[in-house]
C-alpha positions as CSV (number, residue, x, y, z in Angstrom):
1,M,144.9,-27.5,-134.0
2,S,148.0,-29.4,-134.9
3,D,149.7,-29.4,-138.3
4,T,148.3,-32.8,-139.2
5,M,144.8,-32.0,-138.1
6,T,143.9,-35.7,-137.8
7,T,142.1,-35.9,-134.5
8,D,138.6,-37.2,-134.3
9,A,137.3,-33.9,-133.1
10,G,138.9,-32.1,-136.0
11,D,137.5,-34.7,-138.5
12,A,134.0,-34.3,-137.1
13,S,134.0,-30.5,-137.7
14,L,135.2,-30.7,-141.3
15,H,132.9,-29.1,-143.9
16,H,133.3,-30.1,-147.5
17,L,132.3,-27.2,-149.6
18,A,130.1,-27.4,-152.7
19,E,131.3,-25.2,-155.6
20,E,128.5,-22.7,-155.0
21,E,129.8,-22.3,-151.4
22,Y,133.3,-21.3,-152.4
23,P,134.6,-18.0,-151.0
24,R,135.5,-15.4,-153.6
25,L,139.2,-16.2,-153.6
26,L,138.6,-19.9,-154.0
27,F,136.0,-19.3,-156.7
28,L,138.4,-17.2,-158.7
29,S,141.1,-19.9,-158.2
30,E,138.8,-22.5,-159.6
31,R,137.9,-20.4,-162.6
32,L,141.6,-20.0,-163.4
33,R,142.2,-23.7,-162.9
34,R,139.4,-24.5,-165.4
35,F,140.9,-22.2,-168.0
36,V,144.3,-23.7,-167.6
37,D,142.8,-27.2,-167.8
38,W,140.9,-26.3,-171.0
39,V,144.1,-24.9,-172.6
40,G,146.1,-28.0,-171.6
41,R,143.5,-30.4,-173.0
42,F,143.4,-28.4,-176.3
43,G,147.2,-28.4,-176.5
44,S,147.3,-32.2,-175.9
45,W,145.5,-32.7,-179.2
46,F,148.7,-31.6,-181.1
47,I,150.1,-35.0,-180.3
48,I,148.0,-36.3,-183.2
49,P,149.5,-34.1,-186.0
50,L,152.9,-34.7,-184.4
51,V,152.6,-38.4,-184.7
52,L,151.0,-38.4,-188.1
53,I,153.4,-35.9,-189.7
54,T,156.4,-37.8,-188.2
55,A,155.2,-41.2,-189.5
56,F,154.4,-39.6,-192.9
57,D,157.8,-38.0,-193.2
58,V,159.6,-41.2,-192.3
59,T,157.6,-43.2,-194.8
60,L,157.9,-40.6,-197.6
61,R,161.6,-40.3,-197.1
62,K,162.1,-44.0,-197.8
63,T,160.4,-43.6,-201.2
64,G,163.3,-41.5,-202.6
65,K,162.2,-40.2,-206.0
66,V,158.5,-40.3,-205.2
67,Q,159.0,-37.5,-202.6
68,I,160.9,-35.4,-205.2
69,W,158.0,-35.9,-207.7
70,M,155.4,-34.9,-205.1
71,V,157.4,-31.7,-204.2
72,E,157.7,-30.8,-207.9
73,N,154.2,-31.7,-209.0
74,I,151.9,-31.5,-206.0
75,S,153.2,-29.1,-203.3
76,W,156.3,-27.9,-201.6
77,V,154.8,-29.0,-198.3
78,F,155.9,-32.6,-199.0
79,G,159.5,-31.6,-198.8
80,S,161.5,-33.2,-196.0
81,T,162.5,-29.9,-194.4
82,I,158.9,-28.6,-194.3
83,L,157.7,-31.8,-192.7
84,Q,160.4,-31.8,-190.1
85,E,159.7,-28.2,-189.2
86,L,156.0,-29.0,-188.9
87,E,157.0,-31.8,-186.5
88,W,159.0,-29.4,-184.4
89,H,156.2,-26.8,-184.4
90,S,153.6,-29.4,-183.4
91,H,155.8,-30.4,-180.5
92,T,156.4,-26.8,-179.5
93,V,152.6,-26.0,-179.4
94,M,151.8,-29.2,-177.4
95,F,154.7,-28.7,-174.9
96,T,154.1,-25.0,-174.2
97,L,150.3,-25.3,-173.8
98,V,150.4,-28.2,-171.3
99,L,153.0,-26.6,-169.0
100,G,150.3,-25.0,-166.7
101,Y,148.1,-28.1,-167.1
102,G,150.8,-30.3,-165.7
103,Y,151.2,-28.0,-162.6
104,I,147.5,-27.8,-161.7
105,W,147.3,-31.6,-161.9
106,N,150.5,-32.0,-160.0
107,T,152.1,-34.2,-162.6
108,H,155.4,-32.3,-163.0
109,V,158.4,-34.2,-161.6
110,R,159.2,-33.2,-158.0
111,V,162.4,-34.0,-156.1
112,D,160.6,-34.6,-152.8
113,L,163.4,-35.9,-150.6
114,V,162.4,-33.3,-148.0
115,R,158.9,-32.2,-148.8
116,E,157.2,-35.6,-148.6
117,N,158.3,-36.0,-144.9
118,L,156.9,-32.6,-143.8
119,A,153.7,-32.0,-142.1
120,F,150.7,-30.6,-144.0
121,K,151.0,-27.0,-142.9
122,K,154.8,-27.0,-143.7
123,K,154.1,-28.4,-147.2
124,A,151.5,-25.6,-147.7
125,W,154.0,-22.9,-146.6
126,L,156.7,-24.4,-148.8
127,E,154.3,-24.3,-151.8
128,F,153.2,-20.8,-151.0
129,L,156.7,-19.4,-150.6
130,G,158.0,-21.3,-153.7
131,L,155.2,-19.8,-155.8
132,T,155.7,-16.3,-154.3
133,V,159.5,-16.1,-154.5
134,F,160.4,-18.4,-157.3
135,Y,157.7,-19.8,-159.6
136,I,155.7,-16.7,-160.5
137,P,158.6,-14.2,-160.6
138,F,160.7,-16.5,-162.7
139,C,157.8,-17.2,-165.1
140,C,157.3,-13.4,-165.4
141,I,160.9,-12.9,-166.4
142,L,160.6,-15.8,-169.0
143,L,157.4,-14.1,-170.3
144,Y,159.2,-10.8,-170.9
145,F,162.1,-12.4,-172.8
146,A,159.7,-14.7,-174.7
147,F,157.8,-11.6,-175.8
148,V,160.9,-9.8,-176.9
149,Y,162.0,-12.9,-178.7
150,T,158.7,-13.1,-180.6
151,Y,158.4,-9.4,-181.2
152,D,161.9,-9.3,-182.8
153,A,161.0,-12.2,-185.0
154,F,157.8,-10.4,-186.1
155,M,159.5,-7.1,-186.8
156,I,162.1,-8.7,-189.1
157,N,159.6,-11.1,-190.6
158,E,161.8,-14.0,-189.6
159,G,161.6,-17.2,-191.5
160,S,163.2,-20.6,-191.3
161,A,167.0,-20.8,-191.4
162,S,166.6,-23.1,-194.4
163,L,165.8,-21.6,-197.8
164,V,163.1,-24.2,-198.2
165,G,161.7,-24.0,-194.7
166,L,158.5,-22.5,-193.3
167,P,158.1,-18.7,-193.2
168,Y,156.7,-16.5,-190.4
169,R,158.7,-18.0,-187.6
170,W,157.1,-15.5,-185.2
171,T,153.8,-17.5,-185.3
172,I,155.3,-20.5,-183.6
173,K,157.4,-18.4,-181.2
174,S,154.2,-16.7,-180.0
175,F,153.1,-20.0,-178.6
176,L,156.0,-19.8,-176.2
177,V,154.5,-16.5,-174.9
178,A,151.0,-18.1,-174.6
179,G,152.3,-21.2,-172.9
180,I,154.3,-19.2,-170.3
181,L,151.3,-16.9,-169.7
182,V,149.1,-19.9,-169.0
183,A,151.8,-21.3,-166.7
184,I,151.6,-18.0,-164.7
185,V,147.8,-18.3,-164.6
186,A,148.2,-21.8,-163.2
187,G,150.7,-20.5,-160.6
188,V,148.3,-17.8,-159.5
189,A,145.4,-20.3,-159.3
190,V,147.5,-22.5,-157.0
191,W,148.7,-19.5,-155.0
192,M,145.2,-18.4,-154.3
193,Q,144.2,-21.9,-153.2
194,V,147.2,-22.4,-150.9
195,A,146.6,-18.9,-149.4
196,M,143.1,-20.1,-148.6
197,V,144.5,-23.2,-146.9
198,L,147.0,-21.2,-144.8
199,F,144.9,-18.1,-143.9
200,G,141.3,-19.3,-144.3
201,P,139.1,-21.4,-142.0
202,K,140.8,-24.6,-141.1
203,N,137.7,-26.8,-141.1
204,L,136.8,-26.2,-144.8
205,R,137.6,-28.9,-147.4
206,Y,137.8,-28.6,-151.1
207,P,139.8,-30.3,-153.9
208,L,143.5,-29.3,-153.7
209,M,145.8,-29.1,-156.8
210,T,149.3,-29.6,-155.5
211,I,149.1,-30.8,-151.9
212,E,146.8,-33.2,-150.1
213,W,144.7,-32.8,-147.0
214,P,146.1,-34.7,-144.0
215,E,143.2,-37.2,-144.1
216,D,143.8,-37.9,-147.8
217,A,147.6,-38.2,-147.5
218,G,148.9,-41.1,-149.7
219,S,145.7,-41.4,-151.6
220,S,147.3,-40.1,-154.9
221,I,150.7,-39.9,-156.5
222,E,151.7,-37.3,-159.1
223,G,148.0,-36.2,-159.4
224,K,146.6,-39.7,-160.0
225,E,144.7,-41.8,-157.6
226,R,146.9,-44.4,-156.0
227,L,145.6,-47.9,-156.7
228,D,145.3,-50.1,-153.6
229,L,145.8,-53.7,-154.8
230,E,144.4,-55.2,-151.6
231,R,141.1,-53.3,-152.0
232,A,140.9,-53.2,-155.8
233,E,138.4,-55.6,-157.3
234,D,139.8,-58.4,-159.4
235,L,139.1,-57.6,-163.0
236,I,138.7,-61.3,-164.0
237,E,136.2,-61.9,-161.2
238,M,134.3,-58.8,-162.1
239,K,134.1,-59.8,-165.8
240,A,133.0,-63.4,-164.8
241,R,130.3,-62.0,-162.6
242,E,129.0,-59.7,-165.3
243,R,128.9,-62.6,-167.8
244,T,127.0,-64.7,-165.3
245,E,124.5,-62.0,-164.7
246,R,124.0,-61.6,-168.5
247,E,123.5,-65.3,-168.9
248,T,121.0,-65.3,-166.0
249,R,119.0,-62.5,-167.6
250,A,119.0,-64.2,-171.0
251,R,117.3,-67.2,-169.5
């Protein structure tokens, strides 16, 4: 079978697997993918405190003496330094926890000057070798240094560089360890799936994370379904038809 696998005979023999039919390697890859997906969705919620704290800080800073009064009479949390550090911490948590999520959904920026013009099997080999030689080993090195970075902060009970900043700096640094670890799990999940593509039966079909099956090529971009304007239904016409149907039923 050729790299593109687009012949009619090949299409006729394709078997789309249900989840209960997944081989063990693919089943494990899917479980890891779901874990990374859950962590990423959880981390994305930190955009809410990030936005709220930033807006509150900017508004409070314009009040001048009101902020000073709130710090002195309500809580030190209302200090500008504390609020800014909470902004940074919220951003850190969100960014680190969605690293792996971005990879399994193929939304990270790729410079695909070469890759996009390759055949399907060559893309799969490029992904496989990239994960084996670069992505996973590099993330493991990052994990080691992130752990040392966090451990040192814990041992000396590191706090903010500012006298009025947040204590326990190791807590936020630990999210760097967690985020890189989840990114490694994402890489392993994709590695297992691509290994199945390269070394498993060629007629099996299942959702892929970072590459597209030959028959689906061009149907998505950066992990999102590509909108075909020629085939997409006109929204105005659809709404008009729904309104007409409602009026007809009302009669």
